[in-house]
C-alpha positions in Angstrom: 123.4 149.7 90.8 125.7 152.2 89.1 129.3 153.5 89.5 128.2 155.8 92.4 127.1 152.8 94.5 123.3 153.2 94.4 120.4 152.1 92.2 120.6 154.1 89.0 117.9 156.6 88.2 117.1 155.0 84.9 116.7 151.6 86.7 114.3 153.3 89.1 112.2 154.5 86.1 112.2 150.9 84.8 111.0 149.6 88.2 108.2 152.2 88.2 107.2 151.0 84.7 107.2 147.4 86.0 105.1 148.4 89.0 102.6 150.0 86.7 102.3 146.8 84.7 102.0 144.6 87.8 99.4 146.8 89.4 97.2 146.3 86.3 97.7 142.6 85.8 94.4 140.7 86.1 92.3 143.8 85.4 90.4 144.8 82.2 93.3 147.2 81.5 95.8 144.3 81.2 94.8 143.7 77.6 96.1 147.1 76.7 99.6 145.8 77.1 99.0 143.9 73.9 96.8 146.3 72.0 98.5 149.6 73.0 99.1 151.9 76.0 101.7 154.6 75.7 103.5 156.9 78.2 102.9 160.5 77.3 104.8 162.1 80.2 106.9 160.8 83.1 108.2 162.9 85.9 110.4 161.3 88.6 111.8 162.9 91.8 114.6 160.9 93.5 114.3 161.4 97.2 117.0 159.1 98.7 119.6 156.7 97.4 119.3 153.0 98.1 121.2 149.9 97.3 120.3 146.4 96.2 119.7 143.9 99.0 117.2 141.2 99.9 114.4 143.7 100.6 112.1 144.5 97.6 111.1 147.9 96.4 107.5 148.6 97.3 105.6 150.9 94.9 102.2 152.4 95.5 100.3 153.1 92.2 97.2 155.2 92.0 95.2 157.4 89.6 94.8 161.1 90.5 93.2 162.3 87.2 91.1 160.4 84.8 89.9 161.6 81.4 88.0 160.1 78.5 91.2 159.0 76.7 94.0 159.5 79.2 95.0 158.6 82.8 97.3 160.4 85.2 99.1 157.9 87.4 101.2 158.6 90.4 103.7 156.4 92.2 105.5 156.3 95.5 108.5 154.0 95.9 109.8 152.8 99.3 112.7 150.7 100.3 113.0 149.5 103.9 110.3 151.9 104.9 112.0 155.0 103.4 110.6 156.9 100.5 113.2 156.7 97.8 111.4 158.1 94.8 108.1 159.4 93.6 106.8 159.6 90.0 103.8 160.8 88.0 102.7 160.9 84.4 100.0 160.6 81.8 99.4 157.4 79.9 96.8 156.8 77.2 95.4 153.8 75.2 96.7 154.0 71.7 95.5 152.5 68.4 98.7 151.7 66.5 96.8 150.9 63.3 95.4 154.4 63.1 98.3 156.0 64.9 96.0 157.8 67.3 94.9 157.6 70.9 91.5 156.1 71.6 88.9 156.4 74.3 88.9 154.3 77.4 86.3 151.5 77.3 83.8 151.4 80.3 85.6 148.5 82.0 89.0 150.2 81.6 87.6 153.5 82.9 86.1 151.7 85.9 89.4 150.0 86.7 91.2 153.3 87.0 88.4 154.8 89.0 88.9 152.1 91.5 92.5 153.2 91.8 91.6 156.8 92.5 93.4 158.8 95.2 94.3 162.4 95.7 97.0 164.1 93.6 100.2 165.1 95.3 101.8 168.6 95.0 104.7 169.0 92.7 106.8 172.0 91.6 106.9 172.5 87.8 110.0 172.2 85.6 110.0 174.0 82.3 110.5 171.9 79.2 112.0 173.3 76.0 113.3 172.1 72.7 117.1 172.5 72.5 117.7 170.8 69.2 119.3 174.0 67.9 121.2 174.8 71.1 122.4 171.7 72.8 125.5 169.6 72.4 124.6 166.6 70.2 125.5 163.0 71.1 124.7 160.1 68.8 123.1 157.1 70.5 122.6 153.9 68.4 119.3 152.2 68.9 120.0 148.7 70.3 117.9 145.6 69.7 116.9 145.4 73.4 115.6 149.0 73.4 112.6 148.2 71.3 109.4 147.0 73.0 106.4 145.0 71.8 104.9 148.0 70.2 107.8 148.2 67.7 109.2 151.5 69.0 112.0 152.5 71.4 110.7 152.1 74.9 110.3 155.2 77.1 112.7 153.9 79.7 115.3 153.2 77.0 115.0 156.8 75.8 115.6 157.9 79.4 118.8 155.8 79.2 119.8 157.7 76.1 119.3 161.0 77.9 121.6 159.8 80.7 124.4 158.6 78.4 124.3 161.8 76.4 124.1 163.9 79.5 127.3 162.4 80.9 129.1 162.7 77.7 128.1 166.3 77.1 128.7 167.6 80.7 132.1 165.9 81.1 133.2 167.5 77.8 132.2 170.9 79.3 134.1 170.4 82.5 136.3 167.7 84.1 134.5 168.7 87.4 131.3 167.0 86.0 132.9 163.5 86.3 130.9 161.1 88.4 134.0 160.3 90.6 136.4 162.0 93.0 135.6 164.2 95.9 132.2 165.2 94.3 129.4 163.2 92.8 126.6 164.4 90.6 123.2 162.8 91.3 119.9 163.2 89.5 117.3 164.8 91.8 114.5 165.2 89.3 113.7 164.4 85.7 110.6 165.3 83.7 110.1 163.9 80.2 107.4 164.7 77.7 107.1 162.2 74.8 106.0 163.9 71.7 106.5 161.3 68.9 107.5 157.7 68.7 111.1 156.7 68.0 111.3 153.8 65.6 114.3 151.5 65.3 114.6 152.4 61.6 116.2 155.7 62.7 119.3 153.7 63.5 120.8 156.3 65.6 119.2 159.0 67.9 120.8 162.4 68.1 120.4 163.6 71.7 120.8 167.3 72.3 121.7 168.5 75.8 121.9 172.1 77.0 122.7 173.8 80.3 119.7 176.0 81.2 120.4 176.8 84.9 123.5 177.0 87.0 122.8 177.2 90.7 125.0 177.1 93.9 124.8 173.3 94.3 122.8 172.2 91.3 122.4 172.5 87.5 119.4 172.1 85.3 119.8 170.5 81.8 117.3 170.5 78.9 117.4 167.7 76.3 115.6 166.9 73.1 115.7 164.2 70.5 114.8 165.3 66.9 113.3 162.9 64.4 111.8 163.3 60.9 108.4 163.4 62.4 109.3 166.2 64.8 110.9 166.4 68.3 110.4 163.0 69.9 110.8 164.2 73.4 111.7 167.1 75.6 113.3 166.7 79.0 114.5 168.7 82.0 116.9 167.1 84.5 118.2 168.6 87.8 121.6 167.4 88.9 122.9 168.1 92.4 126.5 168.2 93.4 127.0 165.9 96.4 129.7 165.3 98.9 130.1 161.5 98.7 131.3 161.3 102.3 128.2 162.9 103.8 125.6 162.5 101.0 124.8 166.2 101.4 124.6 168.8 98.6 127.9 170.6 98.2 128.7 173.9 96.4 130.0 173.7 92.8 133.7 174.5 92.9 134.8 177.7 91.2 136.8 176.0 88.4 133.8 173.9 87.4 131.4 176.8 87.7 133.6 178.9 85.4 133.8 176.2 82.8 130.0 175.6 82.9 129.2 179.3 82.6 130.5 179.2 79.0 127.8 176.6 78.1 124.9 178.2 79.8 122.1 179.0 77.2 119.7 181.9 77.5 
């Protein structure tokens, strides 16, 4: 749980990752955890806050699109019978020796076919590379951020985005602090992973830019450049919330005026 008193959005992404792994344990796909399966995209919509208690988070996992070398998985997370988040994204088997995706083997393909269910409707968020536009925040790569494939894990990268987002936005305006009479909560985050981030980089430079300023919400774009190219592009929707009611609240005039100076075309 984070400072705002609910399970943090990055922790929810980590729980989705764990649910995906648990759903595939005991199937022919399980061996991919050792040989290679990578997340290509991950979209998460946060529907309701929840807190840690004795009740588990229940996550449905299904396949809504299946290709020769990639799988589109969807997730629905519930706590105490309430839908708290949903997620979706492409994953693909990956050969780390050749550095390329590989085709699904027949048994792997059959496993995902057995998990088939209809796709859900989502609105689209535009992704863009803001390396040359956004405020840069340096994020050191920690030992615990690197997974068994030897690269920075996708959820750890989402954590970098969160830290950089908080640092950048609070520099823009004191009204973006996650405290006081207004909170800022993540309503949606879409991430496309373009290249791996290796620990040898030492420090990631996360660029964050304000791309939309609404009445009660803002949209931020983020990217992480590497020598191989842009490692990821992300879009995050933050909603201004009244902590007393949990309802969306208008952005106050002072904060709006300060944010307008950072809005990119």
